N, C-alpha and C positions, 0 to 999 in steps of 0.2 A: 443467621447463616453464615458461613465461615469456608473459607478456599478450602476444598479438599480434593484427593484423586477420586476420579469417577469409576466406582467398579464394574467395569462393562469389559466384553470380549472385544479383542481389538479386530478380529477378522470378522466381516460380514460380507455379503454379495456386493454392498457399495464400494468396500475397500478391495475387493476383487477387480472390479471395474476400474477404480482408480489406479491400481497397480498396474494394470495392461495399457492403461495410458500414458503411464509414467514409463514403464518399460519402453513402449513404442518410442517416446519423446528422447530416452537416453539412446536408443538406437540411431537415431538420425543425428544425434548429438556427437556421437562416437564417430560418424561418418565425417560432420564438419570439422571435428578437430583432427581428424586423419588426412582428409582429402582438401580441406579448406572450405571457406566460405561458398565459393561458386559452386561446390557440388550439392550443396543442400539449400540455397538461398536464391533469390531472383535480385540480389544486389549485384551492382556493378558501378564502373566508374561514373556513370550518370546519376545512378540511384546509390547514395552512399550508406544511407541507411533506411531501415523498413519498419517491418512489425516488430521486432525485437526493442528497438528504440522507442517507437511510438507508443506501444503496448506495455512491454516488459518493465522498461526503463520509466518513460514519463508517466504512465497510468499507474505503475505499480508504486512510485513515490507519493502520488496524491492519494491512492488508497489506503497507503498506510498511514494516512493523517490521523488515524483513530488513536495512535499512541499518543501523541502529543496534545490532542483535543482532551482525551480523557485525563491526561495527566496534569494540565492546566485546570481543568474543571476542581478535581478533587483536591489537588496540591497547593497550587496557587491561587485559586479561589476559595479554598476551605470548605468545599461542598462534600463534606463526610459522608452522606448516604450515597454517594457516587462510587466509593471505593470498590464494591462489588465488581463494576465493570472494568477497573482499571487492570487488573491482571490478563483479562482474555484480550483487551486491546493491546495491551504491552506486547503480548505473545503475536498477535496478528502482525502488529507494525515490526518486530523482531525479525519475523519469518518474511515479511514482505520486504524489507530492506535488504535481507540477505538475498532474495530473489533478485532484487534489483543490480545487486552488486555481482550476483553471476552473468547475468543478463548482458553487462556491459562486457564482462570477460568473454563470453561466448560470442559477442558482436564485433570486436575489434578484431583486426587482422592478427596481429601479434601479439597475442593474449598474454604471452609471459613476460611482456613488458608493463604489465597493468600497474604493476609498484613503482613506476618513475617518477609520478607525481609527488610520492613522498620525499623524494630529494632533488627533484627539477622544478623548482618553483617557479610561476609564472603570476605574479600578482594582477597583471592587465589581463588575465583572461576567465572570463564568466565560467567557462567549463572547468578550471581549474579550482574556483571556489565551490562549484558544485560538488565535484570529485572529492576533494579535501571534508567538505561539510557531510558528505554522505558516509564517508569511511571513519570519520569521528563520531557521527550520531549513531551509526551501526554499532560501534564499540560501546556508546553510551547504553544504547537499548540491552546489549548484554549483560552490562555492570548492574543495570535497574533490574535484571531477571534473577541476578544471583541470589537475591534473598529467597527466593522461591525453592532453588536448589539446595541452599542450607536448612530452610525449613523441613524439606523432605528427608534431608539424611542425618540432619543430627540427632544422635542417641539410637541411631539405627544401623550404623557402619558394621558390618559383619562379615568381614572378609574370607574367604576359604583357606583352608591349609595353611601353608608357610607364611601367606599374606596376612594372615591373622596379625602377626606382628606391628602391621602399620595401622591396626584399629584406632589405638589410642591416639597416635599422632594425627591421624585423618580427623579425629573427633576435634582434637584441639585446634586444629586450622580452622575447621568448619566454624566452630565458636568464635575464634578470635575475628575470621571473616566476617560473620552475621554481626558481631558489635561494632566492627569497622563501619560496616555498610550503612547500619542504623544509625550512626551519628555524623556520617557524610552525604547520606543518599539525597539531601534537599539541593545538594550541588550539582549532582547529576540530574537531577528532574529541572531544574531551571535549564542547565545547559542544553537539556534535550530539546526542550520547549524552543529556545533561542536558536539552537542550530537548525531546526526543522524549518522555522518561519524563514531563516537565510536561504535554504536551497529550494523550498517551495518557490519561491519568487524569483531567484537566479536562473531556474529551468524557463521561466518567461523571458528574460533577459537573453538568452540564447536565440530565442526565436525573434527578438526586438532587432538584434545584431544582423540577422538574415534580410532585413531590409524589403526591397522589391520582389527578393525570390518567394516572399510570402503572399499569399492572396489577400487583398484588401479587407476582405470581411474577417479576417483574423489579425493580421497585422496592425498594432495600434501601440503607441508610447507607453499605455498604461497595463501592457499585457503581463509584467511582473506582478502588479496588483491583482489582476484578474485571477493569475495563478495560484496567489497565495489565497484570496478569498474563495475560490472553489474548492481549494484543499481544504481550508477549515469548513466550508459547508457540507463537505462529503465524509468529514471526520465522525459524527455522530450516526448519520445513515449507516456508515460501514460497521460500527458497533452495534446497530440494531439488527442489521443483516447477519452478522455471523453469531449475534446471541441468540436469534430465533431459531437460526439455521443448528446451531449447537444443542440447543435446548430439545428441539424435534429429534434429532439423531442419537441423542442419549435419554430421551425420555424424561426430560426434566423439566420442573415448573419454571417457565420464563420470569424474569423479574420485570413483570409488564407494566409496573409502577414507573420504576426507573425509565424504561424505553420508552414510556408515553412522554414523559418530560422531557427526554433527549428528542423526541419528535417535536415537540412545541417550540424548542430552542432552534431546532433546524429550521422551522419556518422563518424566522428573523434572520438568521445566518445565509440562506438560500436566497432570501428576498434581497438583501443588499448585495450578495452577487449578482442577481439578475439585474437590479436597478443599474448597477455599473457596467454591466455588459451591454444591455438594451440601449442604455443612456448613451454609452461611447458609439453605439453605431449610429445613432441619430445625430449626435455632435459632428461625426466624421462623416456623415451621409453616406455611409457606405450600404445603407438599406437597398441602395437601387441595384446592388448586386444580389442581393437577394431575394429580388423581384425578377430574375431571369429565368428562375426555375430549371436551370441547368443542375448537373451532379454537385457541383459545390454549393449552391443555394439548398439542394435538398439536404445534403449534410449538415449545413448551418442550421439550418430550419431544425432539421431532426434533434441536434443537440439541444437547441431552445426549448423546443417542444417537449422534450422528455423531462427537463427540468421545471418548466411552467406546470404540465400535468402533476409532476409531484408536490410543487408547491400548494396548488388548489387542493389536492387530496389532504396534506398536512394542515390545513386550515380549517378541515372537517372534525368535529369531536368524535364523529363516528370512526373515522381512520386511526384516531389516535386511541381508541379505546378498542380496535380490535387488531389482534396480533397478525391475521392475514393482511390486511389493509395495510396496516404499517409496514409490514415485510414488502409488499407491492412498491408503496411509495418510497421506501430506502431502497429498494432495487432500482427504481426508476432514476433516484439522484446518482446512484453509483454507474448506472450505464450511460447518464449524461456527461457526467465528470469523465469517464473512460473514453466517450466519443470526442469530447472535447481535446483530451490530449492527442488522440489519432488523427484527428482533423487538422490539429497544430501543426505536427511533426511530420504527417504523410499528406493529407488532403491539399492543405494550404502549402505546403512548401515544395516549389517547381524552381530548380535552378535555371538560368536563363539558356543553357545548352541542352537541356533534357528534352529529348525527343522519344523517349520511350515511356509508355504507362507502366507503373510498377503494380504488380499483384503480387501478394504475399504466396509463396510456394508452399507445397504440401508440407515439406522439410520445416519450414519456418511456424508454420501452423501447430503441427505436431510436436515440436521443441516446446512452444508455448504452453499448449496443452497440457503437455506430459510434465513440465515444472510446476503448474499449477497444483496438477494432481498429485504430486509429491508433496508438495507444500500442504496440502490438505492431508496426506497420511501422517505427516511430521506433526501437524497440529493436533490430531487424533490421538498418536502416540502420546504425546506430552500432556494433554488435559487427563488422559488415562492414568498416568503414571506419576503427575505432579499436582501439588494443590494451587491449580490455577481458576478453576470454576466454582464460585459460592453455592452451594446448595447443601438441604439437610442431610445428614448422615443417616443411613438406613440400616 
C-alpha cells in the first residue's frame, strides 16, 4: 500500500457538528481580540494563565510528540516497515504545533508583539528557548510536509484561463523543490528530533523555576526529564489513537500489525516514565501529600491511575490484538499525559499571593473545543485531497 488521497465526501453529519463547535469557538475568539482577555476568560493578575496554557500549549506540545517519535523510529532507527505511519503522524504534529503557536498568540495580552523573541534574544530564559525551539520546529514540520504537496501536484498543474501560462513554470518549481528536498530531508528529520526533545524538556524547566509556587507532588528537580519521558511515552499512543479513528471515519482497514507493535513498544516507554515518576515521589517522600485525599491528591492519583491502567492493559496480548482495546489503552495514556500537563500548569501552580480559585470560563472552554474541532476539519480536508494515509486504491 502507498499513501493516496482518500476518495470520500468531505461533508458528513460529524463534520457539521465540528463546524458548529468551530464557529462557536471563533465567535468567542473574536470577542477576545476585540474586547481583551477579561471579556472572555477568568484570568486576572492573580491567575496569569489558565486553560489555554495548561491544555492548548503544554498538553498540545506533548500530544504532538508522535511526529518526532515516528520520524525517529522510521528514519533514525531505519525501521522501514513503519513508513506508513510517518505521514499521518507528521500531519498531526504539524497541525498540533500550529494549534500551540495560535494558543500562545491568543493567550498573551499584546498578541501583536509575539514576533519580539525573534529579535530580542534572552539566552538566560527557559521560556525564550521554548519559544524559539517551537518556532523552528514548526517550520521544520512544514518543510517535511512539502514532499506531500509536490507529490500531489507534480504533473497535475492545470491553471485555468490566463493563468495557464504559469503551468510550466509551476511544474519546474515543483520538480526542483522535490529533488532538493529528497537530497536534504535527512537534515530536517534529524533537526526535528533534536529540537523536539529540547523544548519538551524545557517546558518542565519552566515549572522547576516556579519553586515553592508549585505543589510538592509535582515540583521536582527532575521535572524536565519527566516531561521528556512522558512526551516520548505518549507519542505512539497518539499515533494509534488517530490511526484507528481515521480508519473508522474513512472506513479503511487499519494497519493493525504496525499498531500492535507500537503498543508493545509503548509498554517499555510508559514503564520507564512511571518508574521515574513514582520513584521520584518515594525518594522525595512526597507520597504523604497523596495520602491526604484532598483535591490535589485526587488529581495526582488520577493522573497516575490512568497511566497505570493503560500500562497493565498493554501488557496483555488480548489488548494488543484487539483494535477496540488498543484504542482504549491509547486513549488512557493520552488522557493521563493531558491531565499531567493540566496538573503541572494549573492544579499545582499556586502563587503566594493567590486568593482566588481559578475555573475556566465558558469562553475559554469554547475556544479550546472550537480550535480542536477546526484542527480535525483541516486534518480531514488534507487527508481527502493529499496522499497522507496509506491504503489500497479502489
